[in-house]
C-alpha positions as CSV (number, residue, x, y, z in Angstrom):
1,X,32.2,-3.1,28.5
2,X,31.9,-2.5,32.2
3,X,34.3,-1.3,34.9
4,X,35.1,-1.5,38.6
5,X,36.7,1.5,40.2
6,X,38.5,1.0,43.5
7,X,39.0,3.6,46.1
8,X,42.4,3.1,47.7
9,X,42.5,3.9,51.4
10,X,40.4,1.5,53.3
11,X,39.8,-0.6,50.1
12,X,43.0,-1.7,48.5
13,X,44.6,-1.5,51.9
14,X,43.0,-1.6,55.3
15,X,44.8,1.4,56.6
16,X,42.2,3.6,58.3
17,X,43.8,3.0,61.7
18,X,47.2,4.1,60.3
19,X,45.7,7.3,59.0
20,X,44.0,7.8,62.3
21,X,47.2,7.4,64.1
22,X,49.3,9.6,61.9
23,X,46.7,12.4,61.8
24,X,46.5,12.2,65.7
25,X,50.3,12.6,65.7
26,X,50.0,15.6,63.5
27,X,47.3,17.2,65.6
28,X,49.5,16.7,68.7
29,X,52.5,18.2,67.0
30,X,50.6,21.3,65.8
31,X,48.9,21.9,69.1
32,X,45.4,20.8,68.1
33,X,45.0,17.4,69.9
34,X,41.3,18.1,70.6
35,X,40.7,17.9,66.8
36,X,41.9,14.3,66.4
37,X,38.4,12.7,67.0
38,X,37.2,14.4,63.8
39,X,39.5,12.5,61.5
40,X,36.9,9.8,60.5
41,X,34.3,12.5,59.7
42,X,36.4,13.7,56.7
43,X,37.7,10.3,55.5
44,X,37.6,10.4,51.7
45,X,38.5,14.1,51.5
46,X,41.7,15.6,50.2
47,X,44.7,16.5,52.4
48,X,43.8,20.1,52.0
49,X,40.5,19.5,53.8
50,X,42.3,17.6,56.6
51,X,44.9,20.2,57.2
52,X,42.4,23.1,57.1
53,X,39.8,21.4,59.3
54,X,42.1,19.6,61.8
55,X,45.0,22.0,62.1
56,X,43.2,25.3,61.2
57,X,45.9,26.2,58.6
58,X,44.7,27.8,55.3
59,X,47.9,29.2,53.7
60,X,48.3,27.2,50.5
61,X,52.1,26.8,50.8
62,X,51.9,25.6,54.5
63,X,48.9,23.3,53.7
64,X,51.0,21.6,51.0
65,X,54.1,21.3,53.2
66,X,52.1,19.8,56.1
67,X,50.3,17.3,53.8
68,X,53.7,16.1,52.4
69,X,55.0,15.7,56.0
70,X,52.0,13.8,57.1
71,X,52.0,11.4,54.2
72,X,55.7,10.7,54.6
73,X,55.0,9.8,58.2
74,X,52.1,7.6,57.1
75,X,54.2,5.6,54.7
76,X,57.0,5.3,57.3
77,X,54.6,3.9,59.9
78,X,52.7,1.6,57.4
79,X,55.7,0.2,55.4
80,X,56.4,-2.8,57.7
81,X,52.8,-4.0,58.0
82,X,51.1,-3.3,54.7
83,X,49.4,-6.3,53.1
84,X,46.5,-7.0,50.7
85,X,43.1,-7.4,52.4
86,X,41.5,-10.8,52.4
87,X,40.1,-11.8,49.0
88,X,41.5,-8.8,47.1
89,X,43.9,-10.6,44.9
90,X,41.3,-13.3,43.9
91,X,38.8,-10.5,43.1
92,X,41.3,-8.7,40.9
93,X,42.1,-11.9,39.0
94,X,38.4,-12.8,38.6
95,X,37.5,-9.3,37.4
96,X,40.3,-9.4,34.8
97,X,39.3,-12.9,33.7
98,X,35.8,-11.6,33.1
99,X,37.0,-8.7,31.0
100,X,36.1,-5.8,33.4
101,X,38.1,-2.6,33.0
102,X,39.7,-1.6,36.3
103,X,40.7,1.7,37.8
104,X,41.8,3.3,41.1
105,X,40.1,6.6,42.1
106,X,41.7,8.0,45.2
107,X,41.9,11.3,47.1
108,X,45.4,10.3,48.2
109,X,48.5,11.9,46.7
110,X,50.5,10.1,43.9
111,X,53.2,9.1,46.3
112,X,50.8,7.1,48.4
113,X,49.2,5.5,45.4
114,X,52.6,4.4,44.1
115,X,53.5,3.1,47.6
116,X,50.4,0.9,47.8
117,X,50.5,-0.4,44.2
118,X,54.1,-1.3,44.3
119,X,54.2,-2.7,47.9
120,X,51.3,-5.0,47.0
121,X,52.5,-5.6,43.4
122,X,49.1,-4.9,41.9
123,X,49.8,-2.0,39.5
124,X,49.4,-4.2,36.4
125,X,45.7,-5.0,37.2
126,X,44.6,-1.4,36.6
127,X,43.9,0.3,33.3
128,X,43.9,3.9,34.7
129,X,44.9,5.6,37.9
130,X,43.3,8.8,39.2
131,X,44.7,10.5,42.4
132,X,44.6,13.8,44.2
133,X,46.9,15.5,41.7
134,X,44.4,15.1,38.8
135,X,41.3,16.6,40.4
136,X,40.2,20.0,41.8
137,X,37.4,18.9,44.1
138,X,37.6,16.1,46.7
139,X,34.9,13.7,47.7
140,X,31.9,14.0,48.1
141,X,32.2,15.9,44.8
142,X,31.9,13.3,42.0
143,X,34.8,14.7,40.0
144,X,37.2,11.9,40.7
145,X,34.8,9.2,39.6
146,X,33.6,11.1,36.6
147,X,37.2,11.6,35.5
148,X,37.8,7.8,36.0
149,X,34.8,7.0,33.9
150,X,35.9,9.3,31.1
151,X,39.5,8.0,31.1
152,X,38.2,4.4,31.0
153,X,35.8,5.3,28.1
154,X,32.9,3.7,30.0
155,X,29.7,5.4,30.9
156,X,29.1,6.1,34.7
157,X,26.0,3.8,34.7
158,X,28.3,0.9,33.7
159,X,30.8,1.6,36.5
160,X,30.8,0.0,39.9
161,X,32.7,1.7,42.7
162,X,34.1,0.0,45.8
163,X,34.3,2.4,48.7
164,X,34.8,2.5,52.4
165,X,33.8,6.0,53.4
166,X,30.5,7.9,53.6
167,X,31.9,10.8,51.5
168,X,33.2,8.3,48.9
169,X,29.7,6.6,48.6
170,X,28.2,10.1,48.1
171,X,30.7,10.9,45.4
172,X,30.1,7.7,43.5
173,X,26.3,8.1,43.7
174,X,26.5,11.7,42.6
175,X,28.5,10.4,39.6
176,X,25.6,8.1,38.7
177,X,27.5,4.9,39.6
178,X,26.6,1.8,41.7
179,X,28.5,1.3,44.9
180,X,29.8,-1.6,47.1
181,X,30.8,-0.5,50.5
182,X,33.4,-2.4,52.6
183,X,33.3,-2.1,56.4
184,X,37.0,-1.3,57.0
185,X,36.5,2.2,58.2
186,X,32.8,2.5,59.1
187,X,30.1,0.3,60.6
188,X,27.3,-0.9,58.2
189,X,24.8,1.5,59.6
190,X,26.9,4.4,58.2
191,X,27.1,2.8,54.7
192,X,23.4,2.3,54.0
193,X,23.5,4.4,50.8
194,X,25.6,1.7,49.1
195,X,24.0,-0.9,46.8
196,X,25.7,-3.7,48.8
197,X,27.8,-3.9,52.0
198,X,30.6,-6.4,52.5
199,X,33.0,-7.1,55.4
200,X,35.7,-8.4,53.1
201,X,36.3,-9.2,49.4
202,X,35.5,-12.9,49.9
203,X,31.9,-11.7,50.2
204,X,31.8,-10.2,46.7
205,X,31.4,-12.6,43.8
206,X,31.3,-12.1,40.0
207,X,27.6,-12.8,40.2
208,X,27.2,-9.9,42.7
209,X,29.2,-7.5,40.5
210,X,27.1,-8.4,37.4
211,X,23.7,-8.2,39.2
212,X,24.5,-4.9,40.8
213,X,25.6,-3.3,37.5
214,X,22.5,-4.7,35.7
215,X,20.0,-3.7,38.4
């Protein structure tokens, strides 16, 4: 048995610009507009990392409060325009038809995961879901992907991760997994550590998935 683990932000939804926009709004609100250009550098990290690095706030209670505020703003901004990326639905159907186990492994909070799965009506495709609430260390630490592998009951070498971020690719590789990178958040030259780079899901076939996992 083999598995495909999907990151969420930038993968199941093309939302990097929305996260950019809402973190910029938060930087402005909290008097740190000069930090907004650093958002992409920490894509894939947890909200704790974003709040500490962008806003300079380290108090655990305040970090949690601000993270909740930011993600509520993100969902409000994104709700009217969220849609499945090109080729995603067909890929999910094909993976299921070919008996792959499927998971989501995301650094996002549970509320954002629920928001995406339910808005796109794709929850039933996935065997397990792992989000920020279930891990201690954010990407590039491999914890989230190792936990996904354990819950799936499938060895890391038999898991393929689909990622959009540099930190996410590093996390998957550190977990001993193969990686396909999609260019929603970064240009191909930043994603060279992946086993394959695609621009959209129409470029990823069952043959590709099989050959990458068997290589």
